[in-house]
N, C-alpha and C positions, 0 to 999 in steps of 0.2 A: 504494500500500500504506500509506504514511504517513497519507493522508487517511482511509482506512478505520479504521486503528488509532486515530487522534485522535477520530473520531466514536464509536467503541466506548467509549473511555475517558470521553469527555464524557457519554455516555448512562449508563454505569455509575455515575459519580459523581453524576449527577442523580437516579438511581433507587435509590441505596443505602439500604436500610432503608425503602423506600416501600411503599405498598399495591400490589395487583396489578392495578389498573385501567390498561389501556394501549390505545392505538389508533395505527395507522400508516396514513398516507394518502400515496400517491405522486402527483406532478403534474409539470408541465413548467415551465421557467423560461427567461427570456432570459439572455444571458451578458455583457452590457456592464456592467462594474463599474469603480468608481474608488476612490479612497482616502478618508481622513478627516482630522480636524483636532482641535486643542485648543480651549480656551476662547476665545471670540471668533468670528471668521468661519469657517464651514466651508470647506474647500478643495475645489476642483474639479480635475479632471485635464485638462490641455491636450492638444494633438495629439501631443506627444512622450511622454505618459504620466506626466509629472512634475506634482506638485501646484502649483497656482497659486491666488492669492486670488480669491474670488468677487466679483461686482459689488455685492452688497448685504451689509450687516452684520447679523448675528443673534447674540445672546448665548446661550451654552449652558453648562451645568454640566459641568465636567471636560473630558475629552477626548471628542470625538465622532467618529463614522465616517460618511462621506458616500458613498453609492452611488446611481448613477442619479439624481442631484439630490435624493435623499432623505436627510435627516439622522437618524442613529440616536444616541440619547443614553441612556446607562446610567441605569436607574431611570425612564426616560421611558415614556409610554404606547405599547405595541406596536401597538395596533389601527390607527392611521393609517399607521404604517410598513409593516405587513404588507399593508394595502390598496394603498398606493402601489407597493410592490414587485411585487405580483401573486402568482400561484400559485408556491409554492416547489417545488423539485425533490423534496423530501420533507418530511413533517411527522410529528412524534411527540408524544404527550402521555401523561402518567402522573400519578397522584395525588401531590401535593406532600408532601414529608417535613416541611417547615417551616411551610407555610401551608395554609389551608383552600381547596381547589380543585385545579386542575391546573397542573403545570409543563408548558411546551410548548417544542418545538425546531422551528424553521423552517430548513431547509437550502436555501441558494441556491448557485449556482456561485461558488466561491471564498470563501464565508463562511457562518456560521451565527448565528442569533439565538436565544438561550435566554430564556424568560420565567418569571416567578413571579406567582401571583395575589395581589392586594392590593385588598380591598374589592370593587368592581365592575369592576376593570380587570386586564389582564395587563400587567405592567411588565417592561422589559428587564433581565434579570439579567446577561447577558454577550453579547458579540459576539466570535466566534472567527474569525480569518482563517485560511483553510484552505490557501492556496497563494500563489504569487507573482503571481497575476493581480489581486490587490488589495493596496493599500498604505495606510499612514497618510498624512496630509497632508504630513508631514515627509519623505515619500519612503522610508519604511522598510517592507520586505516580508520575507517568509520567504526565507531564503537569504542575507540581507545580513550583513555582518560586525559584530562587537562595536564596532569602531572607528567604523563608519558610524552605528550606533545611538547611541553616545556623542556623536558630532558633532551629531546631530539633537536629542537629549534631555538631554545633559549626563551627567556621571559620578556624579551624586548619587543614584543609584537605591538603594532598599533591597533587600536580599536576603531572600527569603521562600521557603522550600521549594524551593530550586533555581531560583528565578525572579529576574530583575531587575524591580523594581516601581517605577513612577513613579506617585505618588498625587496627586490633585487633586480638590478639592471633593467629597469623600466617595466617590470611585471610584478604581479602579486600572487602569493600563495595564501589562500583564504580558508579559514576554518570556522565553522559555526558549531557552537556547543549548546547542548541542552543539559542544564545542570552542570555536571563535571565531565560529560562525555561528548565526543565529537559526533555530530550528525551529518556534517557536510564538509567535503574537501574540494576546493576548486583552484586550478591554476588560471590566472586571469590577466589579460592584456590591460594596459593602462591607456590604450589608444583613444578611448572615449572619455577619459577622466579630465581632460583639459578643457 
């Protein structure tokens, strides 16, 4: 129920005040997913499901999310990511409120990728973790405690609109808590913040 509500809220926010052009396509998806990481090397998940360092080093902007050996970077080109991940469980598009073109939502098992159009590309505006089947490289997933979150990221988070926000390199890693437990994790672009 929480997954459906989160999807509906995300779609409503994405489409608020937009045109009426929309399209929904359903498909199938594999379900092996792993976590993500921060600037530097993206993490991979070991046999025990915990994040571990990869064997090669790659520089990335801000925090990144890694799934099935595919690195997702906020404000990065969505095309190679979507191609590497394969057919999503569902796909939605609508006229963009802020840019010329279409905003798109690709939903996979455990996470969602939202994009915005910029020139000839679709760039990743957000990555939303939907359940505890995926986690950040630091081992944080939905359901974890505030204490575990602060051990992984520190206690210097900004508070914005009921979220704890860790900013880095022009992007945000946002956590929503209910009581002392995480109920939402989102990697978010700051492109619309200005």
